[in-house]
N, C-alpha and C positions, 0 to 999 in steps of 0.2 A: 504494500500500500504506500504509505508515506515513507520517508527515508531519504528523499532527495533533499539537498540543502542549498540554500541561497548563499552560503558562506563562500563557496568556491566560485570565483569569477569565471565566466565562460567567454570565449572569444565572440566578437560581434556576429550576430546571426545564428549562434549555436542554440539559443533557446527556442523551443517550439511549444505549441499548445499541448502536445502530448506529454511533455515534461510537467506542465502545470497540472494536467489531469492526474498524473502519478503523484506529484507532490502533495496535492490536497486530497487524494484518495477518492475522488468523485465517482470513479467507476466501481468502487467497493461499497460505498454507502448509498449511492444514488439509486440502486434497485432498478436500473434501466430508465428511470424517469429524468435523470439529470446527467449531462455530459458537457464536455468542452468541444466547441466546433473549431474548424480551421481558422476562423477569424479571431480566435482568442476570446470568445464570449461563452458564458454558460447558456446552454439551451435546455428547454424543458420538453420532454417527449412523453406526454401523458397517455398516449394510446399505442397499441401494438403496431399500428401501421407506420410508425417512425416519424410522423409529421412533428415538426419542432417549432417552438416559440423561443425567439431570442429574448432572454430575460432582461438584458441591459436595455435593448430597444423598447421592450414592453414597459419597463420602469420609466424610461424617459418619455415615452408616449403618454403614460398616465400622469406624469408631472406636467407635461404640456397641457393636459386637459384640466389642470388646476388641482390635482391631488398630490399634495406635498409629501415629502419624506418626513419621518419614516413611514413606510408603506408595506402593509401585509398583503401578499398576493396569494389568493386561494385558487386552486385548480380542481374544480369538481370532477373533471375527467380522470384525475388521478384517484380521487375518492371512489369513483365508479370502478376503476381498474382494480383497486384493492378489495372492494366488495366481491368482485368477480374472482380474483385470485384465491381468496380465502374460501369462498363458497365452493369453487371448483376443486380445491384441494380436498375438501371433505367429500364431495361427490365422487371424486376419483378413488379415495380410500374406501368409501362404502362399496363401490363397485369391485375394487380389488379384493376385499375381504368377504364379499358377498354378504355384507351386513344387512340384516332384515329391517333395520330401523331407518330413520331419515335424519336430516340435518336442518337446523334453523339458526340463523344468526340474530342476535339482538345487539343494539348499540347502547352503551351506557351513556346517558345524557351528561353525566358529570364530566366526561372527557372534554366536551365543548358544548355548552348550552346555547350558543348563539343561534338565533332563529334560522338564519340563512343556512347554517351548517346542518342543522337537524332536517330542514326541508330538503336540502340537497341529498342528504343521506337516504331519506325515505323515498325520494324520487328515483335515485339510481338503484336503490335496493329493492324496489317493488317487484321485479322479476324473481327475486330470491326470497321474497316474503320476510324481509328484514323487519324485526320488531324493535322495541325500545326497552331499556332498563331504567327504572327510576329509583334513585337512592334516597329520596327525601320527598316531603309533601309538595314543595314547589315544583320539583321535577315531575311528580305524578300529574300535576296540573298541566304541564306541557304535554306529556305523553297522551293523556286522555283527550285533549283538544286538537291534536294534530290530525289533519285530514288523512284519509287512507289507512287508518289504523284498524280497519275491520279484518285485514288479512294477517297483520303482524301481532305477535304476542307482546304483552306488556308485563315485564318481570318487576314486581314491587319489592324492592329491597330496602334496607335501612331501618331506622327506628320508626315505629308506627304507633300512633295513638288511635283511639276509637274513631275519630273523625276521618283519619287517613283510610282506615279499613272500611268504614261505611261508604266512603266515596268510591273506593275500588269495587265494592260489591254492586253498588247501584250502577256503575258504568257498564256492567254486563247487560243491563237492560237497554243500552243505547248501542249495542253491537260491538263493544270492546271485549278483549280477552285478557283481563288482568289476572295474573297469578300472584297471590299474596304469599310471599315467602316468610315463614316464621323464623326469625333469627334469635329471638329471646323467648323463653317459655311463656312469659306473661302475655306476649302477643297472641298466643294460642287462645287464651281465655277471652281476650278482646274479640277475636275473630269468631269464636263460638257464640258469644253474646250478640254480636252484630248480626250474625246469620239468623239467629232466632228472632231478633227484633224486626228485621226486614223481610223475613221469610224468603231469603235468597241463598241458594247453595253456593258456597265459595269454590273457587279453584285454588287448592292449597299446595304450597311447597314447603319443604323443611330444609333448612340449611344445616349441613353437617359440619361440626368442628373437627376437622381431621387432625390426627397426630402428625401427619406429614407436613413439613414446612416447604416453602418455595425456595428460590435461590435469587441472589442479587440484593439490591438495595431495599426492597420491600418484602423480604422473606418473612419478617415478623408478622405479616398479615395472616399467616397460617400457624399451625401448631397447637399444642394443648392449651396455651394461654391466649389464644387469639381473641380479638375483641368481639367477634360475632360467631354465631353458630351454636347448635345444640350438641351436647356431649352424647356419648352412647347411652348413658343412663336416661338423659332427657328425651332421647329419641324413643326409647321404650315407653316412657311415660306419655309421650305425645300420642303414640299409637293407641295406648289404652284410653287416653282421654277422648280421642276422636271416635273410638269405638263406642264409648259410653254416650257420646253426643250424637251417635248415628251419622257421623260425618266422615268416617274412614273412606267411603267411596269417593270423597272429594279430594283425597290426597293424590295429586297427580305428578308432583315434581320433587326431585331431590337436587339440592344445590350445594356447591362448594366453591371456595375461592382461596388460592394460596398466595395471592399477591400480584401486583403489577410487574411488568417487565421481567418475566421469568428468564433467567439467563442460561439455565442448564436443563436440557431435555430430560435428564434422569430424574430431576425433581418432579416434573410433570408426570412422568410415568408412575412414580411411586404414589403420587396423589390419586391418579386415576385408578390404580390397583386398589387402594384403600376405599375410594368412593364406590367402586364397582361392588365391593363386598357389602357396603352399606345398602346399595341398591337391591341386590338380590336377597339380602336378609329382610329388608322391609317388604318386598314382594311376598316373601315366604310368610310374613306375619299378616298378610291379607291386604296390604296397600296396593291399589291398582295403579302403580306408577306408570306414567307415559313418557316422562321427560327426565333427562339427566343434564343439568346445567353445570358445565365445568368452569364457569366464571370467566374472568378475564385473565390477562397475563401473557398472551401471545406477544413476544418481544419485538423490538425494532433494533436493527443493527446500526446504531448511530455512528459508530467509529469504523465500520466496515471490516472489522477484524474476524468476524465469525467465531468468536471465542466466548468464554464465560465471564468476560469483563462486565462490569456494571452497565456499560454503555453498549453492550452487544448481546448476542445470543449465539449458541453453538448449534442451531438447528434452523431448518426452513419451515415455512408454513405447511409444506407438504409432509415433512416429518412430524410436525406437531399433529396434523390431522390423522396421519396414519397411526400414530401412537395412541391417540384417544380411541379411534375406531377399533383397532386390533385388540386392545386390552379389554375394552368393554364387551366386545364380541366374544372373546374368550371366556369371560366371567359369566355371561348370560348363557352361552352354550353349555358350560359345565353344570349349571343348575337348571337348564331347560326353562329359562325365563325369556319372555318376549322382549327383544331388544328395544330400548327406548329411543325416542327422537333425541338426538344430541343437540344441545344448545350451547353456543359460546357467546361470551360478552366481550369480544375483541373491540377495543376502542382505540388505544394507542396505535395498534397495527393498521387500523382502518384510516386514521386521520393524519398521523404524523407527517407522512410524505407529501400531503396535499397543500402545505402552506410554506411560504418563504417570506421572511422578513427582510426587506431591502432597506439598508440604512446608508446615509451619506456621511462621509468623513468631512468634518468641518475644519479641522486643523490637525497639525502634525508637528510634534517636536521630538528632539533627540538630545541625549546628553551632550554637553559641550566638552568635547575632548580635543578641541583645537589647542595646539601647544602654544605656550607663551613665545613671543617673538625671539626671545633669548633668555637664558638664565645667567645673568652676570655674576661675577665673583662676589659682588656686594649683596646679592639676594639673600634672603633669610636662609638659615641653615636647613630648615625643614623643606623649603622649596628646592634647594640644591640636592638634598639627599633623595627626594622623590624623583627628581629628574634623572639621577644616577640609577635608581631602580628601573626606570623606564628603559634606559639605554641598554641594560644588561639582562633583560628578560630573555629566556630561551626555553626550549621544550623540556630541558632538564631541571630548571629551577623555577618554573612559573608559579607553582604553589607557594614556595617560599617568598617569591617576589610579591605575590598578592598579600600575604601576611604582613610583609614589611610596609606595603602601601597602606593597608588598613591602619596599621599602628601609627604611621606618619600622619595620616588624615585625622585620626583622633587626637593626636598630639597637637596638630594645628588648631583644631577646634578649641582645645583647652587654652592654648596660647591666645587665641582671638578673644575668648571670654575674659581673660585676665588683662587684655590690653597690650600684649606683647607682639601681636601680629596685626598688620594693617589690612584693611579691606581688600586692597589690590593684591596683597600677598595671599590672602585666603582664596581669592578667585584663582590665582595661579595654582594653588594646591588642588582645588576642585578639578580644574581642567587636566592637570597632570594625573590625578587619581583616576579619572574616567579614561584617560588615554591608557594607563596601565591596565585597567579593567577590560577594556576592549581588546588589548593585545593578549592578555591572559585568556580571555574567552576564545580567541582564535585557537590557542593551544588546547583548551578544554574540548572544543568541538572536534579537533583532529585526534584526540587521545581516545583509544578504544576503551580504556578503563580510567576515566577521569576521577579525581578525588570527589567523594560524595558531598563534602562540605562546600564544593563549588557549584553544586547543582542549581542553586538559586541565582547564580550570576547572570544567566541568560535573561531572566525576568528583570533584574535590577538595571541592566544596561539597555534593555529593549526600548525602542521608540514608543511614544504614546500617540495613538490615533484617536482623536476626539470625535465622537460620532453623535449624530442627532437622533438619540433614542434613549429610553430608560430600561436598564436591565431589569429593574423591579417590576415594571409594567409589562414588558413584552417577552422577557425570558426569565421569569422568576425562579425557575428550577436551577438555573446556573448559580444564583446567589444562595438559594435555600438548601439544595441537596447536592451541589457540585455536579450537576448534570452536564454532560458534554453534548454539544450540538455541532454538526459540521458547519464550519465558517470559512468563507473564501471570497476573494474579489469576484465579481461577476463579469468583468471585462479586463482588458490589458493582459490576458493570459498568454499572449504570444510574446510577452516581454518577461525577462527574468525579474522576479520579485526580490530586489536587492536589499530590502530592509527587513528587519524583524521587529515586530511590535506587539503591544497589547492594546485592547480596545477600551476606551474610557467613555462613559455615557455623560448625559447632561446633568445628572443629579449631583448634589453637593456632598454625597456620601462616599467615603473611601472604598466601600464595597461595590460601588457602581462601576464595575470594570469586568472585563473578561481577560483572564491571564492564564487560562488552561485550555489547551486545544487538542483535538484528536490527533493521535499518532500511535504507532505500534512499534515496540511492545509496551510503551508507556506514554502517557500524554506529554505534550511539550508545553513549555511556559511562555513561548512567544510564537507568533504566526508570521510566516513569510508574506510580506506585503510590498507594494510599490510606493515609492515616494510620490505623493500627489503632485500633479502638474498645476502650476498657477493658472487660474481661470478655467480649469477643466474639472468636472465632477469626478469623484472617486467613490464608487458604490461597492458595498460589501453585502453579501447575502448570508443570512443565518438560516440554515435549512432544517427541515423536519420538525418544525415548531407547531404543527397543527393540533397536537394533543396537550391538553391541560394549560398551556402557557397563557392563552387569552383570558381564561376564566380565573386563573390564579393571580392575574396581574394586580400589582399593588400601586396605589396612588402616591407613592413616595415623591415628595416635592410637588405633588399635584400634577404630575404628567399623566394624561389620560389615555384612553384607547386610541390606537393609531387609525389612520385611514385604511380601509380594507377594500380590495378589489377582487371580484369573482370573475375569472377569465375562462371562457370556453373556447375550444378549438372549433374552427369552421373549415369549410372546403378551401376557402381562400387563405385564411391566416388564423385570426382569433377574433373573438367578440367579447367586449367587456359587458358581462351579463348584468352586473349591478355593482354599485360602489356604496359602501357604508361609511359615511363621514366619521372621522375621529371626533373625540370629545372636544367641545369648545371649553375655553377657560370658565365661562359662566356655568356650564353644565357640571364641570368638576367642582367648582366652588359650591354649587348646589348640593353635591353629595355630602359636603361637610357643613351644611346648614347656613350658607351665606346666600342672601337674597340679592340678585343683580340690581334691582331698583333701589334697594336700600344702600348698596355700595355706591351707586351713581349719585344718589342724593347726598351722601356724606362727602363725596369728592367735590360736588358742586358747592356745597356750603363752605368747605375749606378753601376752595378756589376763589369764591366771591370775597371771603374775608381777606385773603391775600391780596386781591386786586384793590380792595378798599385801603389796605395798609401799604399799598404801593410796593409790595414785595414781588408782585407778578404783574406783567403788562397784560392788557386784554388779548393781544396776539398770542402771548405765551399761554394764557389761560385757555384760549380756544384750542391751541395745539395740544396741551395737556389732556383736555377732555376728549379731543378727537382720538388721541392715542389710547386713552383709557377705555373708551367705548369700543373701539376697534379691537383692542386686546381681549376684552370680555367675549366678544363674538368670535374671536379667532382660535386657531389651533393651539394646543398647549405646547407644541414643539416649535423650534425656530424656523420662521419663514420670513423672507424679505418681502418688501413691497412689490417687487417685480415677479414674485412667485418663486424665485431662486433662494435657496437657503443661504443665510448670511454666513460668511467665513468667520 
């Protein structure tokens, strides 16, 4: 995958787009949807016919239409392709193992509750009878009201009160098929009571608390102390309680879930083996089960390594499907039990690939390692000694040289604080220290086994690329759980990326940065990028952000939702199906209980008083209010008056 380096200078003309593709690993994590074209641009190929959309040209086209960066671009065609891939993986496995049951997919709304996303999913999933999973009462409200839900199942998960349960039962009378999954034993009593009150027979599911755990970052979702699910003892009690209430014939589904982003296929297999035993035993106890819901967890290979790393998976969708089908088939045949319809709650795998966040680099800086014009004999001793360290660095002593440089830099800081070092001399020390660091870093990169203590040097020396977006709003998993997403420039890929940098966002928080990037065998602390050209945009794509990122977004510094464009392929090129405008400042302020009119009134009063006191001219007052009103109505991100982002 990765492994190319921008540290080695190539002769003019030696760099090619193919090298960029290898450097950023796009062919490994792109799943056939993203690649680099001969012009050095990232292109999107949502369909199997190979037709492509130039992402850079699309982004510039959207900007020309007035949709400023940062810009989230969704491709419903990719969503449709993922629905088809996963469904057909199960259809193939069912045919291969001659499995007598069927397959149904449901989409967990929590992965992305945006209306356009859910509508797109139901539209493209209609041929596959895709249903919805609701994990809360608000999500149930969405699932019940969505058009076209007469064919799809509605899996009702999460905590439930009597109102939630009554709503689900009554929805059966308007043609919906909600299955109420009992996750805590108390919910069973709510369900029985509601069924009696309304005289409606429920469709009941039980969630098993498996002993088997998942694998990866969310493996704690399963196991003996999992948050949800009935123990074996509670399962037995539930069957007896349903028998006593004469509702055992309503028990139709067994559910389990061992966590999101399962990285290891062996963990899934063990879970299916255990759940299969629950299934056949419950049938043996008289439960007429028709469905086995294996939950979510189908992973996404974010780093392209096809390994057990937290940002990858060591299996394909086909292997996932074959494992579920074969193990369940084996268990049912052994006990001569009718095989159930298999349900999956894939969300991440359905949505991640379909969205790209395009951000614009506003500014770029690098450490000042330019050497002082000369180091005269009269220079401070610390400056002279640091200059000497720089001159004598070699592949044999670079670690020692770095230690000496750090010691001299710290000594200079102490001297400056005590008044024994002038500001100009401290500046010389800083530039010499960074010159030493860059030279040492060259030896670190070339060393097959560099000292571990110098592992952080790459990040400390890296350039900073200031980007017009908020990590907390658009990629919160990077900040919260150290999630890795593929990141790369979407143009200039026919040029060598000669700089290494980290991405800094607009927030005033020191955590508002991205300084860990996909690479194999371990992530890297700086990304190969190009030095921005004056007067030309430099656009970077953050890929595979369709799952969770939008809905988990945080209003840190009151940066709101970004502009979102839904783009469909056409016979000619593409069509912008819809654009969802990002939050205005007034909308974001409203989320935290500030009223636009009250703010304006307060500003007017303050302005009028300043005019009366002759601290503000009438012209200045008009300009202030014009800016204030326009800002309230405008985008929360940086946009210049001409539509171009301010540098």
